[in-house]
N, C-alpha and C positions, 0 to 999 in steps of 0.2 A: 849252028845247029842247036838248038837247046834239050832240054830233056823231056821226056816226054809224061814221066811222073817226077814227083818231089814230094821231099819229104818235109819236114822243119827246118831242119839247115838250110836248106833251098829256098824256104820260101823268105826264112830271116836271111839268106845274103841279095834276095832278091829287096825286100825291104830296107834294110839295111837297117834292122831293129831286133830287139832281142826277143826271146822264146816267150818270155814273160808279159813285155809290151804286147805282142802279135797275140798273146790268149788275152789278156784284156783288153784290146783296142778293135781287135777283128772278131777272131774265133769264138768268143763266148758274147758279143753283142748277140741277142736272139734276132734280131731283124737279119744282120750280114750272115750268122749260123744258118738259118733256114735256106739261105741260097746259095752259100756255098756247100752245104750238104749235098744239094745235087750232083757234084762234080769233087767230092772228096771222102776221105772214110775217117771218120773221128776213132781215138783212142776208146776199146772199149774195157778194157783192164789196165794195169800197169805196165805190163810185158807189150803193151802195142804202141800204135805212136801211129801220127799222123799221115795223112799221103792226098797230094790232092793231082788232077789232072793239070800238067804245069800250063800248056796254052790257054786253059780256061781260067786255071786261077790269075794268070797273068792280065786277061783282059777284064777278068772281074777287079782286078784291085786297081786298072788304069779308070774302068767306068766308076770307079768309086770310092778317088782319090780325094775327093772334097769333105764326102761324108765320114769316112775316115779321120780326115785332119780334124773336122769338126768334132767329135767325138772324144778326141786326145786332150780335150780343153773342159770337158765335164764332168 
């Protein structure tokens, strides 16, 4: 059984990368962010945190694997 809601630590475990890499290569890429915002909460202030619908984020990661890998070399 997978978790319904993911936080950044869950996303880090799923992707196998650290917080900075995920922000730089996934969450802050404008095209990716626009899509991810549909099923996520992005922090509004320093006391806030990322939150994702786990099943939708996992599906998005699988569908966008090649694009994510392409951006890491740019």
